[in-house]
N, C-alpha and C positions, 0 to 999 in steps of 0.2 A: 544646475550647480547650486548647492545650498550656500547662501551668503548670510552669515550671522553678523548683523550690524552692531550688536551690543554685547559682546562677550563679557562675562564677569560682572554684570550689573547686579544691583540690589533687587529684591523681590518686586515684581512688576504688576501693573494693573491690567495691561492688555498685552497679549502675546500672539504673534502670528508665526507659525512654524511651517516651512516648506510650502507656502501658499502659492498657488498658480491659478490663472484664469484664462480660458479660451473664449473666443467668439467665432464659432465655426471651427475651421482647421487652425487658423493663426493663433499662436500663443501670445496673448496680449501682455500678460504679466508672468515672467519666468519665475521658477521656484525661488523663494527667498524667506528669510526668517528675520523677525523684527520684534523688539520689545519697546514699550512706551511706559514711562513712569509718571507718577503724579508730579505736576510742576514743570514738566518738560513741554516747551513750546516748539513744535516741529513744523517746519515749512517744507512742503513738497513742491519741487520745481521740475520743470520739463517742458519741452516744446508741445504745441497743440497736437492732440491726437496720440500722445505717447502712452496713454493709459492711466493718467492721474485720477480721473473720475472713476474709472473702473476699480482702481485700488481702494478708493474711498467707499465704494459700494461693497467691497469685500468686508470692510470694517462694519458697515451698517447692516449688512445682511450676510453673516458668516455662512449661512446654509447655501449660498450661491457659488462659493468657491469650487473649482474643479479639482483641486488637490491641496493637501495640507489641512491645517486646522487653525481656527481663530478662537482664542480663549479670553474670557473676561472674568474679572473678579466678581463674585456674587453681589448683586445689588447695584452694580455700576451703571450710572446713567450717562447716556451719550446724547450730546446736543449736536444738531446739524443745521448749518446755514447753506442751503442749496443755491445754485445759480437760477436766476429768473425770479419773477414776482407773481407767478400764477396762483400762489397760495395766500396772497394778501387779501384778496376779495374786494368787495365794494363798500364795506362799512368804514366807520371812522377808525382813526389810530387807536383810540381807547378800546373800541369793540374788538379790534384785531388783537390787542394785547390781552384782553380778558380770555380770548380763545386760545391763548398760548399754552395753558395747562388745562386741557379738557377734562382731565380726571378730577381736578378741584371743582370745576363747574358741575360735573356729574354728581359729585358727592354732596354739593350744596342742594341740588334738586332732590337727591335721595333723602337728605335730612329734612327738607321741607315737606316731602310727601309723608315721611314717618311722623312728623309733628302733627300734620293734619289728620292722619289716621288715628293717632293716639288720642286726639281730642274728641273723637267720635266713639271711643270705646269705654265701656264700664270696667271697673276693676275686675280683674280675673286673669286667667291664663293667657288669653289672647293679647291683652294689654301688656302683660309681663314680657311676652315674646317680642312685641313691637319695641318696647323699651330696651330690651337686650340688644336688638338689632341696631337701635339708635346709638347705643353706647359703643358698639363695634365700629360703626361708620364714623362716629365722632372721633374715636381714637385714630383712625386712618387719616381723617381730615386734619387733626392736630399735627400728626407726623408729617403731613405735606405742607404744614405751615399755612393752612388755608385761611386762618383768621387774619393773617398779615399779608395776604395776597395783594390787595390793592395798594397797600403802602409800599410793598416791594416793587411793584410795577412803576409807581411814581419815581422811586429812586433810580431805577434803571433808565427810564425815559429822560429824566433830567441829566443823568450822567452821560447819556449819548447825545445831548444837545437838543432835546425836544422840550421846549417850554410848554407850560400848561395851556397857553393860548392856541396851540395847534392840535391839541389832543382830540378835538371834535372834528377835525378836517378829515376828508376821505383820501384814499390813496392817490387819486388822480391829481391832487394838489401838491404832491411831493415829487422831488427829482429822483433820478436813479440812485444817487448816493444816499438820499434820505430813505428810500425804500430798502436799500441794503442794510442801513442802520436799523430799520424797523424789524427786518428778519433777524438781525443780530440781537436786538432787544428781546424778541420773543424767545430766542434760544437761551439767553441769559436768565430770563424769568424762570425757566424750568430748572435752574441751578444744576447744570450737568457736571459730572465729574470730569468728562472729557468733552471738548467742544471742537467740532470739525467744520471748517469754513472752506467751501468750494469756490475758488476764484474770488476771494473777498475784496480785492481792489478793482474789480472790473468797473464798478460804478461809483466807488467812493470818491469824495471830493478831496483827493490826495494828490499833491503836486509831485512828490518824489516817492515812488514805490520802494526805492532802495532804502531810504530813511525809515520807512515803515517796517521793512523787513529787519533792518538793523536793530530797531527798538523792540521788536516782537520775538524774533527767533532765538532759540538756544541751540537748535540743531537744524541742519539742512539735509533733506533727503532729495537726491537728484535721481530722476527717472529718465532713462535714455535707452531706447531700443528694448523696453520691457525689463531692464535691469535697474536695480536700486543700489545707490552708493550713499553712504552716510558721511556727513562732515560735521564735526563738532563746532559749535559757535554760531554767530550770526552771519548775515549775508556777506559782509566785507571779509570776514575770516574765511568764508566758503570760497570767495574769489581767489584769495591767496593760495589756499590749499588746492583748489582746482587747477590753478596755473602750474603749481609745483608738480601735481600729479600728471598733467598733460606733458610737461617737459620731461619728466621721468619716463613716461610711456614712449615719447618720441625718441628719446635717447636709446631706450631698450630696443625699439623697432629698428633704428639705424644700425645699432650693433648687430642685431640679428641679420639684417640684410647684408652687412659687410661680411659676416661669418659665412652666409650662404654663398656670396660671390666668391670668396676665397676657396671655399670647399669645391665649388663647381670648377674653378680654374685649375685646382689641383687634380681633379678627376680628368679634365681635358688633357692636361700635360701627361698624366699617367698613361692614358689611353694612347696618346701620340707617341710616347716613348716605346710602348710595347710594339706598335705597328712599325716604327722605325727599325727596331732591333730585328724584327722578322724579315724586313726587306734587305738588311745588310748581311745577314747570316748566309755563308756559302752552302750550296746544296751538296751533300755527300752521296756518292754512288757506291754502293756495296758490290764487290765482284760476285759473279754467279758462282754458286758452290761447285759446280762441275768444273769450271775453268780453274778454280783454285786447286782442286785435286790434280788436275792435269799438269799444272805448273809445278806443283810439289813433286810429282812423279818424275818430271824431266830433271829437276835439280838433283834429286836423289840418284838418278841414273847416271848423270854426269859425274857425280862425286864417286860413285862406285867404279866407274871405268877409269878414273884417274889413278886409283890405287892398284889396278891390276898390273901384274908383271908381264912384260912382253914374252911372247912365245919363243 
């Protein structure tokens, strides 16, 4: 069943249409349609094993979906904070952050190589070609804001509570919550248009998840049994809407069961009435045709004799 969660919205940045996903035979994510706009902070809720991570992977790797399509606006950048810390490595926090944008580091190496090569060449066509390539790479590097890369890393780290004194510490010195913030910092440094967090509160030093969700969410997506339901607002508003929805569904189910019970009772009474009428109705015996003619003949004969005159 196609479930359009956002009918009539403004032009979107990400669109999922009739998307479904299998693992073997079971249908993990039933066909659904969903749109996400810039500025929308969506929280995906559901019990463990319901398919939340599978849905996120459909966003990150649209080619893996079994049905439907996932569309992105051209040039859209997706950030992803996955579960676990296997990608942090053994280096320092600062080294980890520098690796957050490998394309910037790769362009730096390319620019350095072009500079070294140009220094070895005499004026001529070959040098001109190297300088043209250097100009092209420099333009891409400026577009990626490579010259401000370290300054931006510092702002992100300080904003997430990492003082400069810990920047040279390795991952083994950090708690689970700090490592999660490291992963978040790396995603933010890439300046994504959309940021996907997979179980972001698993290791965060947060006392009340509900307060976190209330402050973050502008929409709740509930996944249950492979089905998605959208609720507008934060977590507290979701609870109110969910309670109302549950009460409505329970009332509809009770009404349906009452209708079924009354219909079945009527059918039983109707069948009982037919059987009772059949039992009370007397059995009619038709006279044999031959006997009927004989009796008629006798009656006619008697009537004829009665009108005869005596001899």
